[in-house]
PAZA-717311 format. One record per residue (C-alpha): x, y, z; residue in one letter. Coordinates in steps of 0.02 Angstrom, whole numbers, plus 50000, padded with zeros to 5 digits. Layout:
N
XYZA
...
//
This chain:
392
497425261550305M
498505246250331L
500265249850392T
501695242050295E
502175228250417Y
500355223850456A
499965222650270R
501465211450236M
501045200250385A
499215198550332I
499695194050153N
500965181550215S
499685172950327V
498395172150187L
499645164650064C
500555153150185G
500245134950230Q
500105137550418Q
500245152650533A
500455156450718F
500455172350821C
500775177151001K
501255192051107F
503085190951153L
503205188351340S
504625193651454A
505175175451450N
505315175951260D
506355191751261T
507535184951394G
507065196451537K
506445183851666T
508105176151710G
507655159751622G
509125149551557H
508415145951385Q
508355160251262A
507115158951121G
505285160851077I
504125148551163Y
502785140151055I
501235132851137S
500905114251117K
499275116351017P
500305126050889S
501605112650857V
501005109650676P
501785126150624V
503485119150679L
503445100250657F
502375087550565N
502325076850721E
502375081150906A
503925077751008G
504095062051115I
504385064251302K
506135058651348G
506875064051181E
507415080551105N
507085084450922K
507535099050811D
507405106150637K
508385119950550W
507445132350440V
507655148950353K
506595163050422I
506385179350328K
506005193450451W
504945208750403Q
505255203950220N
507005210850251S
508335199150320F
508515180450349E
509095169550492T
509545151150496D
508545146650649S
508155131150748R
506485123750799F
506785112850950I
505775101751064Y
506505099251237Y
505825082651300G
507195076551416K
507185077951604G
505845089251675T
505665099551517R
504255097751393N
504215112951280E
504465119651104Y
505515134851060R
506285144050915I
508125147850944T
509705152950852N
509345170350785F
511155175550759G
512135190350825R
511355207450831N
509605200450808F
508545215850846P
506935208850917F
507365198751073L
507595213051195N
506445221051322S
505835234451200E
504875220751108Y
504025212951258T
502175213751213G
502495214851026A
501485202950917L
502555189150840F
501865181450680V
502645165650608L
502085158850439V
502575142250362K
502805144550174Q
503495127250144D
504405113850244E
506005123750272N
505535141650224E
504635153450344Y
504205171750357T
504055180950522A
503485198150576F
503635208050737I
502205220550754L
502675232750891N
501355246450887T
499515246250933D
499095251650755A
500045237050677D
499385224350802I
497575229750788E
497615230950597E
498295213250589F
497035205950711M
495565215450636D
495955209650460A
496035191450515L
494555192850633G
495485187950791I
495675195950962S
497105195451089P
496195181051173A
496455170751014D
498345172851011T
499695160551066N
498885148550946N
498765143950763L
497885156950657I
496305148950591K
495845154650416K
494395142450410E
492805141750513L
493155138550698V
492635120850750P
491135121150865L
490435108750988S
488685102350946T
487895112551085S
488805128351030E
488315125750849S
486475123350891I
486395139150997E
487395149650874I
486315144350726Q
484755148550827K
485455165950858F
485905168550674I
484205162350615A
483325174750729G
484255190150666L
483295203250569S
484865212150510A
486355205650413D
487525209950556F
486905215750727P
487765229850819V
489225224950930S
488215226151091E
486995212851029I
488435201650974M
489265202951145S
487615199751235S
487295184451127A
489035177751166A
488715179451352Q
487015170851344K
487625156651234I
489205153451335E
488225153951498N
486905142151427S
488085129451348V
489355128451489Y
488225132251637N
489495142351738H
488585158651764I
489285158951941E
491005162551865Y
490425180651842I
490695182852028Q
491865168652073K
493025168551922Q
492755184651823P
494485183451743D
494035166651667T
492265171951623K
492745187151521I
493965177051416L
492655163551388N
491425176751328W
492705184751212I
493115167751137N
491265163851112M
490965180551026E
492375176550905Y
491545159850864K
489865168050835I
490605181550725F
491545168950617K
489975158250600A
488985173750551L
490275178850421E
490215161250349E
488315162150341N
488245179350261R
489705178150140Y
489795159850086S
488795164249930Q
490195175649871F
491465161749895L
490375150249791T
489775162349656N
491235174449650G
491145193049610F
490555201849454S
492005214349459S
493575219449553I
492595234349622E
491285222749697D
492655212149774F
493515227349852I
491865234349915K
491425217850000T
493165215950072A
493085233450147N
491375229850223I
492055213950304V
493595222850372L
492615237550441N
491385226050529R
492815216550608R
493575232750671K
491905238550740S
491635222250834R
493385221650907A
493365239650965G
491865238251081K
491895219851130S
492965221651286L
491935236251351E
490295226651330H
490945211451422H
491645221951564L
489945230151585S
489135212951602A
490445207651730I
490145223551831F
488255221351822D
488445203351880G
489425209452030N
488155223152071S
489415237252047L
488795255052021S
489555263651870Y
489245274651719T
489925269051550A
490575281851424Q
490305296151546A
490795313751494V
491915321051629T
492555337351556E
492465343851377G
492755329251260N
493475318051395K
492525301751407K
493235287651515P
492515270551476D
491925268351655F
491685279851804I
491295272251975F
490065274552059P
489255286351931S
489505301751825V
488245310651937K
489385307652086A
490875313351983Y
490075330251947H
489485332352127D
490865342952204K
490315337252376N
490615318952332F
492355314052396P
493645311352258A
494385296552352E
492765287052319K
492855290052130L
493715277952011L
493985277851823S
494335262751714L
494845262851531A
494615247651419A
495885245451279K
496115229251184T
497975233251164T
498955246751251C
500775247151201K
500615265151140D
498875270851186R
498955268651374W
499465286951390R
497745292051329Q
496995287551498V
498075299251602I
497005314851581N
495275307351558E
494585314051723A
495195330451799D
494545326451973R
495655310951975L
497215319751912R
498275314552062N
497445297852091R
497725280752009P
496965277851837K
496495259851799Y
496715252151626L
495965235351580C
496795227051430T
496965210451339L
498775214851299Q
499935200551343Q
501585207951399G
502325225351402I
504135230251422S
504865234151592A
505225252051534A
503405254751485Q
502805247551650M
503955259651741D
503225274051640E
501485268351688M
501945267751871Q
502675285351860A
501035291351785E
500005282151916N
499205270251790V
498765252851855I
498515238751731L
497015227151753V
497315211051657V
496455193851652P
497385183651781A
498015170851653A
498945184651559Y
499915191951705I
501305179051688K
501755186251517S
502375202351599Y
504115205151674P
504215194251830A
504895207751944D
503445219351899R
501985207251897Q
501505212452074H
500995229452004R
499645221751893I
497885218951954W
496775204651902S
494975208651858L
494445200052020Q
495595211352122K
494895226852037F
493095221452071I
493485218052254N
494305235052269Y
492805244052193V
491685235152319K
492805240852461C
492775258852400V
490885258252387E
490785252852570E
491865267252635L
//
């Protein structure tokens, strides 16, 4: 069931003129020591702020009303800093006692919706449940954030379109299971962009490329399967609700397993030994055990050569679930791969105390508190470490 803030944010996006979302970084919440407070907006997302991009060498600004969480308003400023060495867009002027720009909200999902030229709504989604409900409903993943929210079909290159349409035409089912979708994304991305070597040389880049491609395929498939309803309409409210629920549930199903499937392909491409979804004890089932579940249950196999990795799309709340997933590794590090962009310093300290190490695509590490970024592993670093452990 949709939570209140997620529901309001989704409705606002669907009814608004333009929308943007991003995970709040430590820089946004003022915890990096930067001199400019305010929320940074990426250059491709400028249309949500201004009708025209800023001109280098000049500053420009615009004052608007923003209604937060459908509760209170601020008179805030959109500003482009174009003078000197700066070339960036930010939202500033939130007023005294503004609750959201503190370290507690690092990693929260910020949603900004343009209702008209000077009226905006904004939402701060600060739990995994809210964040995932919002992204599932709109069919996006964490890799699609820090950008405009596209309510229309994602533009494709000619080569992408040809390969995606071939895949759709060859399907025997309306919607394939998530494993087939992920596999298709990998094959199409590898074929179109011809960088299969990235699996070993740049796995952090490769996994994000695959995730983005899967999103494009899924949106194209939805357009193919449901365009008739948009054209012909529904015979009743019940039919509309039934179809809407089917769409939402399929989006949730795809998002939940996508990261795990792509990690498996990365590990296979690097010749790592592992068992996915292995049962360790009782109902405990880590996403990955290295080198195998057989080795895990062999009491003669040294615990220092065993590793567990969890895969969670977001992890603001749910990271604690990984602590007790493998009894033999109770006093050893637990690794958690996530697409989360930013977590508060306090949460990172809790993770360190519980011996949980984050594994994050390298491009996302900069969104975490600067003085704690050294604790985070890139996917490449994790792969290299597994190889070293295997050679012990």
